[in-house]
py3Dmol code that shows the C-alpha trace and the ligand (Angstrom):
import py3Dmol

protein = """\
ATOM      1  CA  MET A   1      -2.907  10.097   2.635  1.00  0.00           C
ATOM      2  CA  LYS A   2      -0.907   6.912   3.006  1.00  0.00           C
ATOM      3  CA  ILE A   3      -0.761   4.767   6.103  1.00  0.00           C
ATOM      4  CA  ILE A   4       2.709   3.689   7.192  1.00  0.00           C
ATOM      5  CA  ASP A   5       1.926   0.098   8.066  1.00  0.00           C
ATOM      6  CA  GLY A   6       4.281  -0.972  10.853  1.00  0.00           C
ATOM      7  CA  LYS A   7       2.554  -4.301  11.323  1.00  0.00           C
ATOM      8  CA  GLU A   8       3.104  -5.348   7.718  1.00  0.00           C
ATOM      9  CA  THR A   9       6.659  -3.941   7.647  1.00  0.00           C
ATOM     10  CA  ALA A  10       7.517  -5.824  10.844  1.00  0.00           C
ATOM     11  CA  LYS A  11       6.154  -9.025   9.315  1.00  0.00           C
ATOM     12  CA  THR A  12       8.293  -8.563   6.193  1.00  0.00           C
ATOM     13  CA  ILE A  13      11.429  -7.881   8.248  1.00  0.00           C
ATOM     14  CA  LYS A  14      10.799 -10.962  10.400  1.00  0.00           C
ATOM     15  CA  GLN A  15      10.558 -13.070   7.246  1.00  0.00           C
ATOM     16  CA  GLU A  16      13.847 -11.589   6.002  1.00  0.00           C
ATOM     17  CA  ILE A  17      15.539 -12.360   9.329  1.00  0.00           C
ATOM     18  CA  ALA A  18      14.132 -15.917   9.420  1.00  0.00           C
ATOM     19  CA  LYS A  19      15.508 -16.523   5.918  1.00  0.00           C
ATOM     20  CA  GLU A  20      18.924 -15.287   6.971  1.00  0.00           C
ATOM     21  CA  VAL A  21      18.900 -17.410  10.137  1.00  0.00           C
ATOM     22  CA  SER A  22      18.005 -20.529   8.204  1.00  0.00           C
ATOM     23  CA  ALA A  23      20.899 -19.827   5.796  1.00  0.00           C
ATOM     24  CA  MET A  24      23.230 -19.401   8.810  1.00  0.00           C
ATOM     25  CA  ILE A  25      22.074 -22.750  10.199  1.00  0.00           C
ATOM     26  CA  ASP A  26      22.530 -24.455   6.805  1.00  0.00           C
ATOM     27  CA  ASN A  27      26.014 -23.007   6.778  1.00  0.00           C
ATOM     28  CA  ASP A  28      26.751 -24.459  10.230  1.00  0.00           C
ATOM     29  CA  ASP A  29      27.136 -20.943  11.664  1.00  0.00           C
ATOM     30  CA  LYS A  30      26.074 -20.280  15.218  1.00  0.00           C
ATOM     31  CA  THR A  31      22.328 -19.571  15.701  1.00  0.00           C
ATOM     32  CA  PRO A  32      21.768 -15.995  16.980  1.00  0.00           C
ATOM     33  CA  HIS A  33      21.030 -15.961  20.717  1.00  0.00           C
ATOM     34  CA  LEU A  34      19.246 -13.160  22.579  1.00  0.00           C
ATOM     35  CA  ALA A  35      19.054 -13.161  26.375  1.00  0.00           C
ATOM     36  CA  ALA A  36      16.955 -11.018  28.694  1.00  0.00           C
ATOM     37  CA  ILE A  37      17.308 -10.231  32.385  1.00  0.00           C
ATOM     38  CA  LEU A  38      13.985  -9.705  34.104  1.00  0.00           C
ATOM     39  CA  VAL A  39      14.009  -8.464  37.695  1.00  0.00           C
ATOM     40  CA  GLY A  40      10.749  -8.684  39.647  1.00  0.00           C
ATOM     41  CA  ASP A  41       7.240  -9.449  38.455  1.00  0.00           C
ATOM     42  CA  ASP A  42       5.954  -6.218  36.928  1.00  0.00           C
ATOM     43  CA  PRO A  43       3.146  -7.483  34.603  1.00  0.00           C
ATOM     44  CA  ALA A  44       4.017  -5.123  31.715  1.00  0.00           C
ATOM     45  CA  SER A  45       7.698  -6.164  31.840  1.00  0.00           C
ATOM     46  CA  GLN A  46       6.701  -9.833  31.887  1.00  0.00           C
ATOM     47  CA  THR A  47       4.515  -9.275  28.819  1.00  0.00           C
ATOM     48  CA  TYR A  48       7.341  -7.477  26.961  1.00  0.00           C
ATOM     49  CA  VAL A  49       9.859 -10.191  27.744  1.00  0.00           C
ATOM     50  CA  SER A  50       7.423 -12.953  26.677  1.00  0.00           C
ATOM     51  CA  ALA A  51       6.761 -11.074  23.427  1.00  0.00           C
ATOM     52  CA  LYS A  52      10.515 -10.888  22.796  1.00  0.00           C
ATOM     53  CA  GLU A  53      10.837 -14.613  23.473  1.00  0.00           C
ATOM     54  CA  LYS A  54       7.983 -15.373  21.060  1.00  0.00           C
ATOM     55  CA  ALA A  55       9.523 -13.166  18.352  1.00  0.00           C
ATOM     56  CA  CYS A  56      12.868 -14.978  18.743  1.00  0.00           C
ATOM     57  CA  LYS A  57      11.113 -18.295  18.203  1.00  0.00           C
ATOM     58  CA  GLU A  58       9.385 -16.975  15.077  1.00  0.00           C
ATOM     59  CA  VAL A  59      12.681 -16.094  13.381  1.00  0.00           C
ATOM     60  CA  GLY A  60      14.655 -19.114  14.633  1.00  0.00           C
ATOM     61  CA  PHE A  61      16.783 -17.380  17.286  1.00  0.00           C
ATOM     62  CA  VAL A  62      17.709 -19.018  20.555  1.00  0.00           C
ATOM     63  CA  SER A  63      16.438 -17.024  23.533  1.00  0.00           C
ATOM     64  CA  SER A  64      16.916 -17.272  27.263  1.00  0.00           C
ATOM     65  CA  ILE A  65      15.444 -15.384  30.176  1.00  0.00           C
ATOM     66  CA  TYR A  66      17.237 -14.773  33.483  1.00  0.00           C
ATOM     67  CA  ARG A  67      14.507 -14.160  36.062  1.00  0.00           C
ATOM     68  CA  LEU A  68      15.499 -12.579  39.361  1.00  0.00           C
ATOM     69  CA  PRO A  69      13.232 -11.835  42.315  1.00  0.00           C
ATOM     70  CA  ALA A  70      12.181  -8.196  42.873  1.00  0.00           C
ATOM     71  CA  GLY A  71      14.260  -8.015  46.048  1.00  0.00           C
ATOM     72  CA  SER A  72      17.528  -8.973  44.274  1.00  0.00           C
ATOM     73  CA  SER A  73      20.453  -6.759  45.181  1.00  0.00           C
ATOM     74  CA  GLU A  74      22.146  -4.475  42.672  1.00  0.00           C
ATOM     75  CA  LYS A  75      25.263  -6.627  43.113  1.00  0.00           C
ATOM     76  CA  LYS A  76      23.310  -9.726  42.065  1.00  0.00           C
ATOM     77  CA  VAL A  77      22.049  -8.037  38.892  1.00  0.00           C
ATOM     78  CA  LEU A  78      25.586  -6.829  38.090  1.00  0.00           C
ATOM     79  CA  GLU A  79      26.811 -10.409  38.490  1.00  0.00           C
ATOM     80  CA  VAL A  80      24.272 -11.706  35.975  1.00  0.00           C
ATOM     81  CA  VAL A  81      25.267  -8.901  33.578  1.00  0.00           C
ATOM     82  CA  SER A  82      28.946  -9.900  33.982  1.00  0.00           C
ATOM     83  CA  PHE A  83      28.052 -13.525  33.365  1.00  0.00           C
ATOM     84  CA  LEU A  84      26.256 -12.664  30.103  1.00  0.00           C
ATOM     85  CA  ASN A  85      29.062 -10.291  29.071  1.00  0.00           C
ATOM     86  CA  HIS A  86      31.391 -13.307  29.128  1.00  0.00           C
ATOM     87  CA  ASP A  87      29.047 -16.003  27.845  1.00  0.00           C
ATOM     88  CA  ASP A  88      30.121 -16.716  24.257  1.00  0.00           C
ATOM     89  CA  GLU A  89      26.826 -18.473  23.566  1.00  0.00           C
ATOM     90  CA  VAL A  90      24.913 -15.204  23.986  1.00  0.00           C
ATOM     91  CA  ASP A  91      25.268 -12.660  21.168  1.00  0.00           C
ATOM     92  CA  GLY A  92      23.329  -9.858  22.800  1.00  0.00           C
ATOM     93  CA  PHE A  93      21.153  -9.221  25.829  1.00  0.00           C
ATOM     94  CA  ILE A  94      18.815  -6.717  27.377  1.00  0.00           C
ATOM     95  CA  VAL A  95      17.973  -5.784  30.928  1.00  0.00           C
ATOM     96  CA  GLN A  96      14.226  -5.213  30.963  1.00  0.00           C
ATOM     97  CA  LEU A  97      13.422  -1.742  32.334  1.00  0.00           C
ATOM     98  CA  PRO A  98      12.212  -0.362  34.646  1.00  0.00           C
ATOM     99  CA  LEU A  99      14.246  -1.988  37.418  1.00  0.00           C
ATOM    100  CA  PRO A 100      13.073  -1.927  41.043  1.00  0.00           C
ATOM    101  CA  ASP A 101      13.768   1.433  42.742  1.00  0.00           C
ATOM    102  CA  HIS A 102      16.694   0.180  44.852  1.00  0.00           C
ATOM    103  CA  ILE A 103      18.711  -0.650  41.714  1.00  0.00           C
ATOM    104  CA  ASP A 104      20.551   2.086  39.823  1.00  0.00           C
ATOM    105  CA  GLU A 105      19.560   1.636  36.166  1.00  0.00           C
ATOM    106  CA  ASN A 106      22.467   3.687  34.868  1.00  0.00           C
ATOM    107  CA  LYS A 107      24.951   1.570  36.775  1.00  0.00           C
ATOM    108  CA  ILE A 108      23.487  -1.616  35.320  1.00  0.00           C
ATOM    109  CA  ILE A 109      23.382  -0.259  31.758  1.00  0.00           C
ATOM    110  CA  GLN A 110      26.979   0.949  31.981  1.00  0.00           C
ATOM    111  CA  HIS A 111      28.044  -2.522  33.061  1.00  0.00           C
ATOM    112  CA  ILE A 112      26.760  -4.136  29.836  1.00  0.00           C
ATOM    113  CA  LYS A 113      29.497  -4.860  27.323  1.00  0.00           C
ATOM    114  CA  PRO A 114      28.793  -2.410  24.460  1.00  0.00           C
ATOM    115  CA  SER A 115      29.152  -5.148  21.815  1.00  0.00           C
ATOM    116  CA  LYS A 116      26.279  -7.060  23.478  1.00  0.00           C
ATOM    117  CA  ASP A 117      24.135  -3.994  24.254  1.00  0.00           C
ATOM    118  CA  ILE A 118      21.414  -4.697  21.683  1.00  0.00           C
ATOM    119  CA  ASP A 119      19.093  -2.170  23.370  1.00  0.00           C
ATOM    120  CA  GLY A 120      21.637   0.504  22.415  1.00  0.00           C
ATOM    121  CA  PHE A 121      21.417   2.235  25.813  1.00  0.00           C
ATOM    122  CA  HIS A 122      25.116   2.094  26.771  1.00  0.00           C
ATOM    123  CA  PRO A 123      26.848   5.500  26.522  1.00  0.00           C
ATOM    124  CA  VAL A 124      29.394   3.975  24.114  1.00  0.00           C
ATOM    125  CA  ASN A 125      26.628   3.044  21.689  1.00  0.00           C
ATOM    126  CA  ILE A 126      24.968   6.431  22.076  1.00  0.00           C
ATOM    127  CA  GLY A 127      28.321   8.144  21.469  1.00  0.00           C
ATOM    128  CA  ARG A 128      29.032   6.011  18.418  1.00  0.00           C
ATOM    129  CA  MET A 129      25.519   6.688  17.092  1.00  0.00           C
ATOM    130  CA  THR A 130      26.068  10.429  17.524  1.00  0.00           C
ATOM    131  CA  LEU A 131      29.356  10.237  15.605  1.00  0.00           C
ATOM    132  CA  ASN A 132      27.678   8.185  12.846  1.00  0.00           C
ATOM    133  CA  LEU A 133      29.914   5.215  13.631  1.00  0.00           C
ATOM    134  CA  PRO A 134      28.533   1.658  13.589  1.00  0.00           C
ATOM    135  CA  SER A 135      26.412   1.236  16.720  1.00  0.00           C
ATOM    136  CA  TYR A 136      23.330  -0.443  18.101  1.00  0.00           C
ATOM    137  CA  ILE A 137      20.468   2.006  17.793  1.00  0.00           C
ATOM    138  CA  SER A 138      17.765   1.646  20.418  1.00  0.00           C
ATOM    139  CA  ALA A 139      14.654  -0.186  19.329  1.00  0.00           C
ATOM    140  CA  THR A 140      12.047   2.541  18.846  1.00  0.00           C
ATOM    141  CA  PRO A 141      14.243   5.030  16.927  1.00  0.00           C
ATOM    142  CA  PHE A 142      15.684   2.164  14.861  1.00  0.00           C
ATOM    143  CA  GLY A 143      12.144   1.026  14.038  1.00  0.00           C
ATOM    144  CA  ILE A 144      11.209   4.556  12.930  1.00  0.00           C
ATOM    145  CA  LEU A 145      14.297   4.746  10.696  1.00  0.00           C
ATOM    146  CA  GLN A 146      13.251   1.449   9.115  1.00  0.00           C
ATOM    147  CA  LEU A 147       9.758   2.788   8.391  1.00  0.00           C
ATOM    148  CA  ILE A 148      11.182   5.981   6.854  1.00  0.00           C
ATOM    149  CA  GLU A 149      13.559   3.939   4.693  1.00  0.00           C
ATOM    150  CA  ARG A 150      11.110   1.302   3.595  1.00  0.00           C
ATOM    151  CA  TYR A 151       8.473   3.895   2.682  1.00  0.00           C
ATOM    152  CA  LYS A 152      11.227   5.863   0.850  1.00  0.00           C
ATOM    153  CA  ILE A 153      10.380   9.060   2.702  1.00  0.00           C
ATOM    154  CA  GLU A 154      12.753  11.843   1.703  1.00  0.00           C
ATOM    155  CA  THR A 155      14.520  13.406   4.690  1.00  0.00           C
ATOM    156  CA  GLU A 156      17.344  15.409   3.105  1.00  0.00           C
ATOM    157  CA  GLY A 157      16.873  19.146   3.587  1.00  0.00           C
ATOM    158  CA  LYS A 158      13.501  18.556   5.265  1.00  0.00           C
ATOM    159  CA  ARG A 159      12.401  20.315   8.399  1.00  0.00           C
ATOM    160  CA  VAL A 160      11.905  17.708  11.128  1.00  0.00           C
ATOM    161  CA  VAL A 161      10.271  18.511  14.439  1.00  0.00           C
ATOM    162  CA  VAL A 162      10.600  15.972  17.258  1.00  0.00           C
ATOM    163  CA  MET A 163       8.211  16.472  20.174  1.00  0.00           C
ATOM    164  CA  GLY A 164       9.605  14.861  23.358  1.00  0.00           C
ATOM    165  CA  ARG A 165      13.253  14.489  24.418  1.00  0.00           C
ATOM    166  CA  SER A 166      13.306  11.123  26.222  1.00  0.00           C
ATOM    167  CA  HIS A 167      16.568   9.186  26.128  1.00  0.00           C
ATOM    168  CA  ILE A 168      14.834   6.238  24.503  1.00  0.00           C
ATOM    169  CA  VAL A 169      12.923   8.005  21.721  1.00  0.00           C
ATOM    170  CA  GLY A 170      12.966  11.770  21.149  1.00  0.00           C
ATOM    171  CA  SER A 171      16.597  12.570  21.846  1.00  0.00           C
ATOM    172  CA  PRO A 172      18.130   9.758  19.707  1.00  0.00           C
ATOM    173  CA  MET A 173      15.579  10.466  16.960  1.00  0.00           C
ATOM    174  CA  SER A 174      16.730  14.096  16.754  1.00  0.00           C
ATOM    175  CA  ILE A 175      20.384  13.006  16.527  1.00  0.00           C
ATOM    176  CA  LEU A 176      19.711  10.312  13.937  1.00  0.00           C
ATOM    177  CA  LEU A 177      17.841  12.574  11.554  1.00  0.00           C
ATOM    178  CA  SER A 178      20.506  15.289  11.730  1.00  0.00           C
ATOM    179  CA  ARG A 179      23.325  12.874  10.805  1.00  0.00           C
ATOM    180  CA  LYS A 180      25.017  13.193   7.421  1.00  0.00           C
ATOM    181  CA  THR A 181      23.408  10.087   5.899  1.00  0.00           C
ATOM    182  CA  TYR A 182      20.034   8.678   4.834  1.00  0.00           C
ATOM    183  CA  PRO A 183      17.672   8.745   6.681  1.00  0.00           C
ATOM    184  CA  GLY A 184      19.053  12.047   7.923  1.00  0.00           C
ATOM    185  CA  ASN A 185      20.472  15.289   6.523  1.00  0.00           C
ATOM    186  CA  ALA A 186      17.384  17.001   7.902  1.00  0.00           C
ATOM    187  CA  THR A 187      17.150  20.231   9.882  1.00  0.00           C
ATOM    188  CA  VAL A 188      15.883  19.103  13.251  1.00  0.00           C
ATOM    189  CA  THR A 189      14.141  20.931  16.094  1.00  0.00           C
ATOM    190  CA  LEU A 190      13.747  19.079  19.382  1.00  0.00           C
ATOM    191  CA  CYS A 191      10.812  20.232  21.524  1.00  0.00           C
ATOM    192  CA  HIS A 192       9.958  19.543  25.169  1.00  0.00           C
ATOM    193  CA  SER A 193       7.786  20.879  27.977  1.00  0.00           C
ATOM    194  CA  ARG A 194       9.693  24.193  28.152  1.00  0.00           C
ATOM    195  CA  THR A 195       9.411  24.898  24.421  1.00  0.00           C
ATOM    196  CA  LYS A 196       7.655  28.142  23.538  1.00  0.00           C
ATOM    197  CA  ASN A 197       5.342  28.415  20.505  1.00  0.00           C
ATOM    198  CA  LEU A 198       5.078  24.633  20.204  1.00  0.00           C
ATOM    199  CA  LYS A 199       2.097  24.854  17.861  1.00  0.00           C
ATOM    200  CA  GLN A 200       3.888  27.185  15.489  1.00  0.00           C
ATOM    201  CA  ILE A 201       7.019  25.017  15.466  1.00  0.00           C
ATOM    202  CA  ALA A 202       4.981  21.842  14.871  1.00  0.00           C
ATOM    203  CA  LYS A 203       3.261  23.531  11.952  1.00  0.00           C
ATOM    204  CA  SER A 204       6.611  24.236  10.297  1.00  0.00           C
ATOM    205  CA  ALA A 205       7.446  20.503  10.166  1.00  0.00           C
ATOM    206  CA  ASP A 206       7.714  18.536   6.941  1.00  0.00           C
ATOM    207  CA  ILE A 207       8.148  15.513   9.204  1.00  0.00           C
ATOM    208  CA  LEU A 208       6.676  15.523  12.718  1.00  0.00           C
ATOM    209  CA  ILE A 209       7.711  12.855  15.212  1.00  0.00           C
ATOM    210  CA  VAL A 210       5.627  12.824  18.368  1.00  0.00           C
ATOM    211  CA  ALA A 211       6.818  11.023  21.523  1.00  0.00           C
ATOM    212  CA  MET A 212       5.247  12.961  24.381  1.00  0.00           C
ATOM    213  CA  GLY A 213       2.998  10.528  26.178  1.00  0.00           C
ATOM    214  CA  LYS A 214       0.070  12.980  25.885  1.00  0.00           C
ATOM    215  CA  GLN A 215      -3.011  11.383  24.420  1.00  0.00           C
ATOM    216  CA  GLY A 216      -4.347  13.178  21.319  1.00  0.00           C
ATOM    217  CA  PHE A 217      -2.114  16.223  21.939  1.00  0.00           C
ATOM    218  CA  VAL A 218      -1.339  16.891  18.284  1.00  0.00           C
ATOM    219  CA  THR A 219      -4.397  18.258  16.514  1.00  0.00           C
ATOM    220  CA  ALA A 220      -5.020  19.071  12.846  1.00  0.00           C
ATOM    221  CA  ASP A 221      -4.395  22.821  13.337  1.00  0.00           C
ATOM    222  CA  MET A 222      -0.780  22.001  14.335  1.00  0.00           C
ATOM    223  CA  ILE A 223      -0.015  20.246  11.053  1.00  0.00           C
ATOM    224  CA  GLN A 224       1.276  21.530   7.741  1.00  0.00           C
ATOM    225  CA  ASP A 225      -0.550  20.176   4.657  1.00  0.00           C
ATOM    226  CA  ASP A 226       1.127  17.003   3.346  1.00  0.00           C
ATOM    227  CA  ALA A 227       3.385  16.578   6.368  1.00  0.00           C
ATOM    228  CA  VAL A 228       4.627  13.132   7.409  1.00  0.00           C
ATOM    229  CA  VAL A 229       3.485  12.284  10.939  1.00  0.00           C
ATOM    230  CA  ILE A 230       5.069   9.571  13.089  1.00  0.00           C
ATOM    231  CA  ASP A 231       3.096   8.912  16.279  1.00  0.00           C
ATOM    232  CA  VAL A 232       5.062   7.084  18.977  1.00  0.00           C
ATOM    233  CA  GLY A 233       2.579   7.555  21.832  1.00  0.00           C
ATOM    234  CA  ILE A 234       0.636   4.611  23.213  1.00  0.00           C
ATOM    235  CA  HIS A 235      -2.381   5.015  25.495  1.00  0.00           C
ATOM    236  CA  ARG A 236      -4.941   2.463  26.593  1.00  0.00           C
ATOM    237  CA  ILE A 237      -8.440   3.855  26.729  1.00  0.00           C
ATOM    238  CA  PRO A 238     -11.711   2.143  27.659  1.00  0.00           C
ATOM    239  CA  SER A 239     -13.817   0.955  24.744  1.00  0.00           C
ATOM    240  CA  ASP A 240     -17.107  -0.890  24.507  1.00  0.00           C
ATOM    241  CA  LYS A 241     -16.288  -1.924  20.924  1.00  0.00           C
ATOM    242  CA  THR A 242     -13.498  -4.368  21.765  1.00  0.00           C
ATOM    243  CA  LYS A 243     -13.528  -7.713  23.551  1.00  0.00           C
ATOM    244  CA  SER A 244     -10.770  -6.633  25.924  1.00  0.00           C
ATOM    245  CA  GLY A 245     -12.703  -3.522  26.937  1.00  0.00           C
ATOM    246  CA  PHE A 246      -9.973  -1.127  25.860  1.00  0.00           C
ATOM    247  CA  ARG A 247      -8.271   0.152  22.721  1.00  0.00           C
ATOM    248  CA  LEU A 248      -4.987   1.876  21.948  1.00  0.00           C
ATOM    249  CA  VAL A 249      -4.582   5.458  20.772  1.00  0.00           C
ATOM    250  CA  GLY A 250      -1.565   7.703  20.242  1.00  0.00           C
ATOM    251  CA  ASP A 251      -0.345  11.234  20.934  1.00  0.00           C
ATOM    252  CA  VAL A 252      -1.928  12.379  17.662  1.00  0.00           C
ATOM    253  CA  ASP A 253      -5.617  13.010  16.965  1.00  0.00           C
ATOM    254  CA  PHE A 254      -5.510  10.480  14.123  1.00  0.00           C
ATOM    255  CA  ASP A 255      -9.002  10.988  12.660  1.00  0.00           C
ATOM    256  CA  ASN A 256      -8.533  14.691  11.974  1.00  0.00           C
ATOM    257  CA  VAL A 257      -4.760  14.837  11.421  1.00  0.00           C
ATOM    258  CA  SER A 258      -4.787  11.971   8.906  1.00  0.00           C
ATOM    259  CA  ARG A 259      -6.963  14.071   6.546  1.00  0.00           C
ATOM    260  CA  LYS A 260      -4.137  16.596   6.040  1.00  0.00           C
ATOM    261  CA  VAL A 261      -0.982  14.512   5.858  1.00  0.00           C
ATOM    262  CA  SER A 262       0.913  12.662   3.122  1.00  0.00           C
ATOM    263  CA  TYR A 263       1.930   9.793   5.419  1.00  0.00           C
ATOM    264  CA  ILE A 264       0.976   8.818   8.958  1.00  0.00           C
ATOM    265  CA  THR A 265       1.627   5.949  11.372  1.00  0.00           C
ATOM    266  CA  PRO A 266      -1.549   4.621  13.018  1.00  0.00           C
ATOM    267  CA  VAL A 267      -1.815   3.544  16.658  1.00  0.00           C
ATOM    268  CA  PRO A 268      -1.905   0.605  16.981  1.00  0.00           C
ATOM    269  CA  GLY A 269      -0.047  -0.882  14.010  1.00  0.00           C
ATOM    270  CA  GLY A 270       2.504   1.875  13.341  1.00  0.00           C
ATOM    271  CA  VAL A 271       5.670   2.324  15.381  1.00  0.00           C
ATOM    272  CA  GLY A 272       4.752  -0.252  18.067  1.00  0.00           C
ATOM    273  CA  PRO A 273       5.194  -3.461  16.047  1.00  0.00           C
ATOM    274  CA  MET A 274       8.613  -2.241  14.837  1.00  0.00           C
ATOM    275  CA  THR A 275      10.163  -2.168  18.299  1.00  0.00           C
ATOM    276  CA  ILE A 276      10.695  -5.888  18.855  1.00  0.00           C
ATOM    277  CA  VAL A 277      11.739  -6.346  15.244  1.00  0.00           C
ATOM    278  CA  SER A 278      14.481  -3.745  15.779  1.00  0.00           C
ATOM    279  CA  LEU A 279      15.773  -5.773  18.690  1.00  0.00           C
ATOM    280  CA  LEU A 280      15.867  -8.858  16.476  1.00  0.00           C
ATOM    281  CA  MET A 281      17.770  -6.884  13.821  1.00  0.00           C
ATOM    282  CA  ASN A 282      20.295  -5.779  16.441  1.00  0.00           C
ATOM    283  CA  THR A 283      20.703  -9.366  17.657  1.00  0.00           C
ATOM    284  CA  LEU A 284      21.373 -10.515  14.113  1.00  0.00           C
ATOM    285  CA  LYS A 285      23.985  -7.765  13.748  1.00  0.00           C
ATOM    286  CA  ALA A 286      25.553  -8.931  17.028  1.00  0.00           C
ATOM    287  CA  ALA A 287      25.641 -12.551  15.856  1.00  0.00           C
ATOM    288  CA  LYS A 288      27.339 -11.437  12.638  1.00  0.00           C
ATOM    289  CA  ASN A 289      29.783  -9.112  14.470  1.00  0.00           C
ATOM    290  CA  GLU A 290      28.641  -6.312  12.188  1.00  0.00           C
ATOM    291  CA  ILE A 291      28.969  -3.452  14.662  1.00  0.00           C
ATOM    292  CA  TYR A 292      31.995  -4.423  16.748  1.00  0.00           C
ATOM    293  CA  SER A 293      34.261  -6.277  14.352  1.00  0.00           C
ATOM    294  CA  MET A 294      37.274  -4.846  16.229  1.00  0.00           C
ATOM    295  CA  PRO A 295      37.923  -5.824  19.850  1.00  0.00           C
ATOM    296  CA  GLU A 296      36.628  -3.250  22.375  1.00  0.00           C
TER     297      GLU A 296
END
"""
ligand_1 = """\
48
LIG
P 8.701 10.433 28.277
O 9.934 9.948 28.941
O 7.369 10.241 28.913
O 8.914 11.971 27.942
C 7.929 12.762 27.373
C 8.568 13.931 26.672
O 7.538 14.766 26.177
C 9.447 14.780 27.588
O 10.601 15.197 26.900
C 8.551 15.976 27.941
O 9.269 17.164 28.172
C 7.730 16.095 26.670
N 6.432 16.697 26.947
C 5.481 16.237 27.796
N 4.421 17.069 27.819
C 4.721 18.078 26.976
C 4.033 19.252 26.563
N 2.811 19.541 27.016
N 4.631 20.060 25.662
C 5.858 19.762 25.182
N 6.563 18.666 25.532
C 5.999 17.835 26.416
O 8.601 9.901 26.757
P 8.817 8.471 26.094
O 9.290 7.453 27.039
O 9.554 8.762 24.834
O 7.298 8.065 25.728
C 6.449 8.894 24.967
C 5.237 8.096 24.524
O 5.666 7.088 23.615
C 4.498 7.359 25.633
O 3.119 7.343 25.313
C 5.057 5.947 25.557
O 4.138 4.987 26.031
C 5.260 5.796 24.083
N 6.320 4.851 23.668
C 6.000 4.018 22.650
C 6.942 3.142 22.150
C 6.583 2.266 20.993
O 7.194 1.248 20.785
N 5.606 2.640 20.191
C 8.230 3.104 22.721
C 8.539 3.988 23.758
C 7.575 4.878 24.211
P 10.328 17.340 29.410
O 11.549 16.583 28.986
O 10.559 18.791 29.471
O 9.655 16.748 30.608
"""
view = py3Dmol.view(width=600, height=400)
view.addModel(protein, "pdb")
view.setStyle({"model": 0}, {"cartoon": {"style": "trace"}})
view.addModel(ligand_1, "xyz")
view.setStyle({"model": 1}, {"stick": {}})
view.zoomTo()
view.show()
């Protein structure tokens, strides 16, 4: 069994990005600039945005945060989106989700200029991704693709089972791995809460990607020998062995499943650390006009 080390891979990618940024600066090119809109004071969202800011600093990007009070109107948020759409200093930006209930997330996302939509949530980017055209791929699926690539995991002709059909993980993952490219060319089954014979389907997987949000759901009896298992789930559980009083676990029963597999992502230290790095990679692409070289 081999561990797919997301922490180490993320570190390597950050070093690669930092090197590229320093070459851009030496060349008098513009420094990549990522902006974030944060509405309200949800503690988890604040932590995510601070982590993004810190990561930008580590690789030499410029970052800026637009903080709006929780009671801001939808119109106000749309205005900030419009401002960033037109600000030539900013290469790409994100609107930190979730937004307060009175704001329509879809409306906000659809207002982002696709060429600056580094979260890859705009329908234009999802459409382009589906058609295998250049696009921003959302952070978690992009991070998983990076892990598959960097660990040289064969996907062609493989049977992939994705458990969970969220718009941010499961659904794009199933599209990406069925595309006619590498990583891809796999035969993909997408499972959800209405799927029958889930266990049997999981057991048929050469590559199993689990994004269900169900702690320890995937057990060893659901796994084929030598399968590759990618665990996206994150759960905080109490622990008396850590200073913080909690530890993180995934959707997969790691201790037992890891004995059967060829590769597995641990939680923590697997998919999680790749997410912010993917956002940095998308920002770099935006700064270099790699995705939208033609006017929209
Ligand atoms: P989500 O929106 O919570 O959706 C869960 C999916 O799993 C749904 O499609 C649901 O089916 C399916 N599901 C739930 N229970 C099921 C069951 N018993 N049998 C079959 N399918 C079932 O998912 P998400 O946002 O992708 O998050 C999933 C997990 O990944 C969470 O733990 C989240 O914290 C974590 N996550 C981690 C990262 C990271 O960076 N590592 C990023 C994003 C999310 P229905 O569609 O039928 O309801």
